N, C-alpha and C positions, 0 to 999 in steps of 0.2 A: 520287551525292547527296553534297553535302559534308560534312568531315568536321566533328566538334563545335568544333573550334578556328577552322576556316573561319565556321562557322555563328555563333559567339558573335563573331568578330570582325568578321561582318556587321553584327551587332546592335548594337556599342558603336561601330561605326565605325572600329576602331584594325586595324594590321596582326595576319594571322594568327601570325607569328612574337611578338609581344608577349603573344598569347594562350597559346601553346605554352611559352614560358617561364614564364609565369605558374601555367601547370596542372601544369609540372613542378615548380615551388617547392613548390604546394599539395599536391601527393603525396607530396613528400618529407619534410612534415609541418610545414611552415614557416605562420605565422599571417598573417594579411592585413595587420596592424599592420606587421610585421617586413619584408615584402614592399612596402609601398607606404612606408617610411622607409629600409630598408638595402639595398634591391635594383632601385630606379630605371633602373639600368643593363640589367639584363635585362628588365624589363618596358616599358620606354619611358618610363619616370615616369607608370604609369596610377595614378591616386591612390587612397584609399583606397574612395571612392562606386563609382568603377568595380570595383574589385576585389571589391566584395561584392557588385555586382550580375554581376560572370564568376562566382564562387562559388558562388552561387544559381543561376544557367542551367546551371554543367556539372551539379552537383546534380540539374537536371530532366531533361536530355539523356540522363546516365548511365543513370537511372532509364528514360529511354525506352527507350534501346539494350536494358536489361535485358528491359524488356516486350517488345520486338518478337523479340526471340530467343527468349522464351518461348511466345510466337503462332506464329513460325515452327515450331518444335520440336512443337507442340499439331498444328497444321495437317499436318504432315508424317506424323505419328504417326496421324494419320485418314487416311492416305493420299488427300487431297482438293485438296494443293497443286499449282497450274499455275504455268507461268513467267509468265503475265501477273499473276496474284493475286500472286507473290513480288517480280515489279517495284513492284507500289502498294505493299506492306506496306515495301519498302525506302526508298521516296518518301514516306512518309507523315512529316509533320514536325511534326504536336503526336500529342499522348496520345488525343484526342478521335477523332483520324483514323484510327490505329490500333484503336481499340475498335470504329467502326464497321465496319472491314475485317474482324477478326475476331467482330463479332456473329452471324454467318451459323454459325460453328464452334465457337460457345462451348458447352461442355458443359451443357446443362440439363434442367431435369424433361421429361419427355413433356408434348409440346405438341398440342392438335388436330391441328397439319397433320401431326406425325410421326402419327398415329392414322391421319390419311386416307390418307397417304401406304402403310402399311402395308396399307391395306387395298386398296391398287392405283388409288388415285383424282388419281394426278398425272397420267396420260396424260389424262384428262378436261379438269383444268384446262390444262395445256398446250394441248390442242385447242382450247377456247374461247377462249383466248387468243390463238391464232395465226388462228383464223380466225371472226370476230365474225359472220357471216352463219348459224353452224349455230345452231340452236335450242337453248338451255342444256338444257331439259325433255327433248327428243327424245334426246340424246346422253346425258344422265345415265341413261336407262331400261336403257342397254347396259352400266350399273355395279353395277345394283342386285344384290346378293347377301348375304341374309340371314346365310351362314356367315361372312362377313368384316364383321358388324357394320352392314353399309348396308342399312336397312329398305325404305327407298323415295327416288323421284326427290328427295325433297327432303333426306334424309340425304347423297346424293351430292352432291349440289349445295354444299350446308352444307360439305363434306369439301372441296370442290374449292376454294372462295371460303377457306376456312383455309388452304389451300396457298397460295393468290394472296395472299393479306392477308400472311403470314408473307414471301413472296417480298420484296413491295414495302418491310415494315418492315425488311427485313437488306440492301436495297441500299443498300451505301455511299454511292456518287455522290447519289443519291436525298436518303437520309437528308441527307447532307451540305449539299445545297440548302434542304432544306425547315428546317433548321437557321438558314441565314441569313437565310429568310424568317420566320421566327418570331422571330427576333432583333430583325428591323427593325419586322415587325409586331406582336410580341406586347406584350400589357400585363399586368403583374403586379395582380390583382383581389386586395382583401382583403373578408370578410365577417365579422361577427360571430358565434359559436358561440353557437345558441339557449340561453338561459340563464346567460350569462356577461357579461351586462351590469355587473351590480353588481361581480362579482368583478374584471373587467377595466375597470376603469373608466380607468385610464390609457392604456388603447391605445383609448380612444373615437376617436380622430382618426381612427383606421383601419376603425372597424365598416361603412364604407362607402366605401372608397376605391379607387381605381384610378390607375395611371400607366403611362409606356411603362417594357419592362424596361430598353431602352439609355439610357434617359436618367436613370435612378433613381439618385440619391446614396448611397454608401455606408452613411452614418449611417441613412436610410431603410429599407434595405434590412434593416440589421441589427436595427430596432425592428420590421420585421414578421416576423422568421423569430423574434424573441424571443416577441411574441405569439402566434404560432402555437406555440412550445416550451410557450410557459405554459397552453395548451388554450383560448386565449381567441377567436381568429382561425383562419379558414381561408382558404388561400390556395391559389389558382389560375393559371395563364397563358391568357387569353384571347388568341386568335392573330387578329389582323383583326376588322373589324364582322362581326358574324353575318349571315349572307345572308339575306335574304325566303324564307319556305317555299319548298319546291320548287326552288328555286338552290343549286347545288352551293357547297362552300366555296372558295375560292381555291387551297386546301392542295391539294384533290383534283383541281385542273384539273392542278397539276404533279406529282401522282402519276399522273395519266392520261397525262399529256406522255409521262412518262420508260416508258412500257409500250406507246407508239401505242394508245392508248385513244381512241377519239371516238366523240361519238353522232351517228349519220348515219342511225338509223332501223332498225337493221339487226335481226335476232332476237336477237342476243347481246350488242347495246349496252348497253341497261340493265341485264343482269345484270353486266356487268363496270363500268359506272359503279357500282354498289353495291358491288361489292370495293373500286375507290378509296373512297367513301365509307365502307367498313366500315374499311378500313386505318386510313384518318386516325384517326376516330374511338374507337378500340377500342384501337390498336397504337402507330402514330406519335405521336399529339399526346401521350398519356400518357408516353410515353418522352421526346419533348422536352421537356415539362414538366417532368420529373425534372432531365432536363441541365440545362436554362436556369437554373431557380432555382438549381440547384447551382454553376452557373459565377456566377451573381449573387454567392450568398453568397460564392464564393471570391473575387470581385473586391471584395467587400465586406470582407471579412475583409482581404485586402490592404492596403485602403487605410486601414482601422483600424489595422493593424499597423504600417504606414509613417506616421502620425499620432502612436502612439503613442510609436514610435520617436523620432521628431524632436522630441518634446515630453520626451520621457526627456532626449535630449542636451542639451537646453537647460536642462534642470532641473541636470544633471549638471557641466554645466561653468559655473553660475552662480558669481559672482565670490565670492572665498571672503573672508571678515574678515580671516583669517591668525592669524599666532600671538598671541593676546592672552587673558589670563585671560578667565573668560567665566562669568556666572552664568545658568543656566537654568531657565527657569519652567515648569511643564507645569502650566496652569490647571484648576481644577476647583470647581466651587461645595461640593456636601455633604462631599466626601471631603478635600478643602482642596488647594491649592498644592502640588505637587513641586520642590522645589528641589534644585538639583545645582549645584557650582562644579568648573569643571575650569582647570587652567594653562594655558599656553601651548603644549605640547604635546596637549591634551585628556586627561591623567591625571586621574583624580577627586581633587580635594582634600574636599570636603567635600559635605553632604546635608544636607536639612530639610523639615520639610512646616509652612506656615504657613496660616492660616484667616481671612485678611482678608472673605469672604463669607458669603452663609449656609449656615447658620443661626447661626454663631458671628460674624460680623462684626467680627473682632478685626483691625481695620485697624492700628491702633497698636503692638499686639505685634508684627505683621506686619513691619510697617516695620521695627520695631526688631530682628529677625532679619536681616532682610536687609540691614541698614544694617552689623550688627553682619560678616557673611559678606563684604561688600562691602570693606570695611578690613581685616579679616582676612586676605584674599587679594589685595590690591589690584586689584580686579577692574575691566575697563575696559569689558566688553561686557555687554548684558541680551539674553541671547533668549527672547522669548516665542512658546510655541505657539499656535497659531491655531485653536484647538479651542473647545469651550463653555467663556465664561466668560474670552474673554481679552481682549475689551475692557476689560472690569472689570478684570482683572490688567494692562492697559496703563497703566489708571489708576494702579493700585497702582504700579508702576513710575516713571513718571512724577513722582509724589510723595517717593519714595525720589532720583530723582536731583535733584529743588527741594531735597529736605535734604542733599545729599552736594555742593554745587556743585565743591567742589577736586577731585573724584574724577574731573568730565569724562565721566561716563558717557553711552555709547550704548544704546538702546533698539531692539531690532528684531524687529518679525513674523516668525516661523517657522514654516515648514509643519509642521504633526504628522504628515503623511501616511505611513504605515508604522511612525511611532514604537513604536504598539501591538507591531507583527509584531516588530518588532526588540526590544520588551523580554522578550517570551516564546521567543524563540529563542534554538537551542543556544548562538548566539557570543555574546549577551549571557550566557547564563549561565555560559561558559568567562571571560568579560571581567570578571564580576562575580558569583559564585559565593553571596557573603555578602549580595547587595544585595538590598532588595525590590524586584520586578518594577514596583511601579509607580514609584518612582526612577529605573530605569531609562531611563524617557521621558523624563526631564528632564536626564539626562546627554547623549541622542541629540541631542534640540534644542538642546544647547548646542554639541556638537559638529558639529552640520551648518550651524552660523553660520559657526564657525572656517572649516571646509572641508567644503563640501557632497559633492564628491565621494568624499572618503575615508568621510565617516559612510554614505551611501547606498548603497555599492556593498554594505553588511553588510544590506541589505535585499532581498527578491526584487522585483525591476525591476516586476514586476505588481502588487505591493503599493504601489506609490506613488503611484498613482492619477492618472495624466496622460494616460489612454488614452481611446476612444470607443467605448462598447460594446467593454470591453476582454474581460467576461465572456461574450462570443458568439463570441468567435472560436475557431480552433483553438490549443488550449495548446501542442503542442509547436511550431507554427509562430511562435506568439507567444515563447515563451522561447528559442528560436533566435534570434530577430532582435533581442530584446531583450539578448540575452547580447552579439552583435555589435556593439550601438550602447553597453554599458557597457565592452567591452574595445576599442573603439577610444576612447574617451572616455579610458580610464584609459590608457592607452600615450600617447594623444596629449597627456597632462600631463605624465606621469612621475610616480613612485613614488620617495618617500624611503626607501633600502634600510633603517637604521637606527630609523625610526619607524611604517612600515608594518605594519597590522592584517595578521592571515592572510587574512580577506576580499578586501583590497585586494591584495594580492601575487596571491593567487590571481588576480586578472584579469590579470594581469601576462602578454605574450607569453611562452609556452613553460615558463608555469609552473602546475602543478597545485596542487587544492588540498593533496595530501599532502606535494607540494615546499615549498608555502608555510609549512606547519607544521614542515617540519623548519629552514627558514632561521630562521624564528622561534625554535624550539629552540637552535640553534646561537649565535643572536645573544643570548640569553638565558643561554646558558651561558659562552660566550668573552666576550661584550661585544662593542660595536659593529664592525662592519665597517670595516676601517680602507682596504680594496680592492676592485674588483670580482672580481678573481683568486681574491678567499677564498671566491667565491660554489662555486667546483670543490670546496670543502670539503665541501659541504652535501651530505647523504648523498642519493643518488637524483638529484641534479643533475647529468648529466653533459654532454659537451661541446654537443649539439646544443641543450640546454635553454637552456647558456650564452650560445652563438648569439643564440638567439631574444630573451633577456630582459634581458642585461646592458646592451643599449643606453636601455632603460628605466627601469631601476634607477639612484637618483644617491646619491652619498656625499658630505656635505656637509664640508668639509675633512678630507677624506682624504689620502692618501699620494701621491694624483695626483689634479691639479686637474681632467683630463679628465674623471676619475670622477664629477664634480658636471654633466658636459653631457650633452646626448644625442651625443656623438660616440661612435659603436662602438669597443671595444677594437681591432676586426679595424682599425680604419681610422686605428690611433696612428701608424701609422709616417706616413702622409701628413703629422700635424702635426711630427713630427720633421723630416720633410722641410722644411717652412714655416719652421721654426725655424731649420734648418740655413743656408738659402738667405737669410733675412732676418737673420740674426746677431743675433737677438734672442731673450731667455728667455721661457720660456712665461709667464710672472708678469708680462711687460711686454707680450706680446702679447694676453692675456685681458683684452677690455674696451677695449682701445683702437680703438672704433669706426672712425674715422678711417681710421687705418695700416691696419687691416684692409680696410677699402674700397675702399682704394689697392690691393691686390694682386687681379693677374689671374689667377681660379682656373685657367685653361689651364695655367697655366705648372707647376703641381702634379700635373698627371693621371699614372695609368700604365696599364699593361693591365689592371689589375683596378678603380682607381678612376677613373671616368668625370667628367665635367663634372658631372652633377647631383648627383654624393656631393660632389666638391671644393667645389661653391658651398653645399653646406649645410652642412658643417664652416666654412667661415669666416664664415657668417653665425652660427653656435653661438658660436664663438669672439668674437663682437663684445659676446654677453650670453650667457654659459655657465648653461644651466638656468634659464632665462626661462619663465615661467608663462605659456600661452596665453590664458588665461581674464582677462576684462575686470577693470577696476578697480570693488574692491565700493564700494558705495552704500547708502543706505537710505532707506526710505521713509516719511511719517508719513500717519495715516488724521484725516480730520476730527474734531475734538473735537466732542461731542455728537451724532456721527453713530456708532449702536450698534448698531441694530438695524432694522427693515426698516420698522417705524413712525414712525423716525427720518428716512427718505428724504423728499424734497421736489422734485416736478417742476421741471424746471430746473435743479438745484443740479450744480453743476461740485465733481468730488472727484478727489484723486488716487487711483490703486490701482494693483494688480499683477496683472497679467497672469499667471493660476495654468493654463490650459489652451487651447490652440489644436485648435480643429477644423474639420471642411471647411465649416462652417457658421456659423464666427464664434469669437470669442473669448472667455474665460469671465475677469471680472476680480473681484478681491477689492477692494472699497472699504469693508471692515471692520463688514461688519453681517451675519455669519456665513453669509451666501449669496451666493454669486457670482452678479454678475449679468452679462448677454450682451450683449457687442455685437455685433449680427448682421453677415453678411457686407457687408451693403448698409449697415453704419452706421460701416465700418472707416475709411473715406476718401471724399474726394468723387470721387474717381478710381474707375473700375473695377476690382475686385478678384477675382482668379480664385482666387487663393490667399490663404487668409487669413495663412498665416505668412510671407507676404513684408513683411506689416505688421507683424504682432506676434509674437512668440514668450516663450513661458514664461520669466516672471521679470523681463520690462519693467516699466518703472514708466511708467506712463501718464497722462494726463487725460481722465476722461470728464463728459459729461452725463448725469442721468438722465432719460430719456424716461417710461418706464411703470414703474408698481408694482404688482401683483398679490399684496397680500396673503393673499389665500386660499390661491392656488397657490405661494407664494412664490417669485416669480419677478419679476425687473427686469429692465428694459430700459435698453441703456444706449448712448451714441453716442461716436464720438470725433470726429464732425463739429461740434467745441464751437459751432457757429454756428447748427446745425442746432433749428429750432424745435420744442420738445416738444410730445408732443399735447394737447390741452386735456383736462379733466374729462371721466369718460362721466358722461351721467346716466342714472340710474337706469330712469326711465320709457320710456327711449330708445333703449337699448342704446348700444354704443359709437361713440366720435365721432370723425369724421376730424382728420386734422391743418389740415386747411384749405390743405395746401400739395398738388398734384395729381400731381406729380412724384415726391414721396413716397409719396403713397397707393398710386399705381402700381408705385412699387417694391415697397414693403411688401407688395402683393397678390401682385408676381411673384417673391418670395425670401422670403414668408412662413412658409413650411411649417416647422413646430414639431415635429419627433421629439428637439429639445434640450429636452422636457417633462417632463424628467426633475427628479429633485429637484437638480441639478448635481454636480459632481463632487466629491470630497472638495478641500477647500482645500489651496493647494500653496506652495511654497518663496516666501517674500516678501523675500529679500535683495535688497530694493532700496530705492531713496536715499530719502534723509527730505528732504522740500521742502514748504514751504509750499503748500496747494493756494488754487488760484484762489479769491475771494470768491465765495460763491452769491448768485445773484439773487433776486429779493424770492420769499418760500415761497408756494406754489400750493399748492391741496387734492389729496391723493391720490387717485387717481381710486377711484370703486366698482366700478369693472369696467374690464376691461383688452382692447384691439385683439389680443389674440395670438386668442383664438379668431375671432374675424373675418378674421384674416389667414390662419390656416390654413384656414378653411372657403373663402376665396377661392382659393387655391392650390388645393386639392383639387377644387374646381370646374372650373377652369382641366383640370386632368388628365383629367379627364372627356371633358373637350370631343374 
């Protein structure tokens, strides 16, 4: 059997030596960001994505080895281990295969088969299986024994059948073949639980639904499991078409073939065939149903977590507005708009609450308060939360900008997702112990415009809301995956040691939360760090933590310019060698792009630092501490389009992508309800993965295709020359578009589990551009083709 390193190497298409080196580094306590950035020579240049995959597979395979050892020990203790069984266990390459092999030996409650064996009926079962010409009734008569609980021939045959059924159901090879058969032929079938129609109305599309288990997308699977958990849906696995009465199920044929059972009209053939049917109906099919539905759930969870992680990464790496004084507005109606002003470093300067909306409608008074704050603190940016009353507050900000033309203010709509979680968190309480909880949200909104990454790390990633059925997946698996995303993002950008918060520092490679607190405490006590080496003075920050963290921490204007770069302190001798050979001081070398690019990395390598590291060092010397995030831009929503009722079919709008799922992208166009660009509407070309076309935070132009006011759904397209669907006529139901190709694609791709109210509105650090002029207004349809599209897809799935 291949070693773990060789198995992973084959899966990743890399050399075993690369995997072995990485495993050794991980076991030593090195983090993935550190290994990816500073140990390229050892790993052969594996990137962070490969390393994360390697780390996950290593965890899985090690867990499997532990389970393998447990199974071997258990079977040995029972005295039932054989050389052939041991060989099969050692060669098992999945946890499922291991469990199939262990099934006959797994400790279990007393079964009918156990009781039958104790009654001495196993010889009867063996005799009937080996010699089908024997009459079951005649043979069973010799095993009737009331003292052993075998009252008559019928009881004897039932006991023998129980023994064979258990044997069939625990044959690892047979179960594996039947699992493959069920995976290929199985369909997930859902039905309404009686009396739950009204309570489970949101699952109405699944009241009578069927789809192949092997083709079901993750979002639909999770919707079905959610419906089952809510007690609304019954789920089952139907394997193949139900055969006509009196005809055996194909699975029964596989069982019969495995045990050399054939119906030749012999005395025992019918009884043996009945055993095969009984084994399938009462044991194997139920086991496989549970097994395959669990596999479906796990795959759906993995895909959902992958989607969440990808969206989270896009959001965390959204372009920062930078160090500029910012006015944060947390919109509200009855409770007022909460206001916070932070300086360029994110320090809170001032707060207020204004009441421009109902019921007070103090528009002029609110403008006066905001204008005074802008002038007093020389504000550059206005960050507006995108929740309730956001568009009304956006108008307030527009009036403010118009009244203060000399200040050149810029307003930006910013995601509120997670702001309330932060406001009530321990982190916020420590930062602002005397500040009202409601005002902390305004601070967070202002800061996340300045630097989304630095602010969003203070919030549990699950609360940021860019997931797909995130509440239906394994919390532990989700947390592990999202924590890895945050860790990669934080270390990929780098952290300013003298301004970073505890939550941000705690995400740096090698630093725990307690050590991060010690870093801040020392900074508060002795002032700003002047050198990376001062980190060694931090309590509980030893040499190993320093090695892991130092390269990701930046010190601006410190004693050594290299401390502001991603060059690791361990590699400073390489830079000194470059300075010696070029005869230039560091101040003349840093930033001289043309000269640095003229140097040959191979001239400065040695036994410890190879070509990859030296190449990275030279690239960093060109522009030390560069921020890998894109340039900050802003977007503007169309004036007068503030609610769903303002949308007009055919209208072209500028919006911001808030969430990308397996079935399309959600776009915020400023109406308090994200619209869906279905995967079929993302591009004129075929799109397999929506994330290749759109990412969270992207600024896009979309056209309104359909509006469903009753269910608060908006269908959008990024194909701007796409003709919108004509308005539906209430007396005739949904209307077709008139374009057969579009109708066919809608029927094919129109399954709608995205029929939830939509995800929380997300980060909109997006460009401010003038939207394209809207075409002539068309009436909002009285009905929508959403339901019809889903019904067509559902009907197709049943065929």
